N, C-alpha and C positions, 0 to 999 in steps of 0.2 A: 573395868575397865575392860577397853578392845588392846589388845600387841599384838604384833606380826611383823617378820622381817621381809624384806625386801634383800636384793642381793648387796646392796652395802648399808643400807637404812636397818632402822627401826621404829614403826608408826603402833603407834598409842593413843587413843581416842579414853582420855576420862569422864564413865557418863555421868560422874557426880557431876562433875561438873558442865556437861554437855546442859542445853537448855532448849531443845531440840522440843518439841516442832520453833520453836518463836523462829527462830534460822532461817527458816527456810528447811533445812536438812543444807544445811550450807556445805556441808564436806561429804553429803550422799552426790551433792550435782554438782561437781567440782573433779570429784572420784569419774564419773559417766561421762561431765564433758570431755577432758582432759589424763582422764584417766585410763586409767581400762576394767572401773566398774567392778571394783575389788568389794566394795560398802553397797548397803543396803540399805531399807528401813524398813525395820522392825519391832512394833507394838511402840512404836511412834519415839523410837529412836538407831539412830545409826547402826549398825550388824554387816558378819560377814556377808557376800555374798560366793563369798567362796570360802575351800577350807585355806592352813595357816598354809601348807605348799605351793597352793595353788597360786596365792599372793605371794608369796617369792619368789616360785617362776617366772608371774606376769606383769609382776605389777612397777610401771614403767621410770617409778621416781621421782614424779614429778613437783610434786611437792604442794602441787591446788589443793588437797585436802584439809591443810596445813593454815593456808595461807586464805581458803578462802571463810573456815573456822574462825582464822584473829581476824576479816573483815565487817566479817555477818554474823559473830554469836559469843560465843564468852572463853578463846583461846582452847578451849574445851584437848586441842588434837595438837600432837611433836613426833614432829619426827626428828628421830636422835641421827645424827651423820658422824659418826669418829673420822675422826681428824685423821692422820698416822705422818707425823714428823721424817723425811725419808732423812737414810745416814749422812 
């Protein structure tokens, strides 16, 4: 499991459910194209390309990794955005 925080969300990649390389590394490609390059390919699976502290600072929270994994992979990526109800 890969898990890291962004400014407002948490990104989780369940490596046990990940079908890479069959998906063409959809989450990594999406992160490079739309995001900040937080993910890389290591030993045939997605991995962190930066530290957790750097990811929290630089990630632009584009959600592309989750969307592309859903479209082309197995849905192993989840972006959890907590929603608070205003008073």
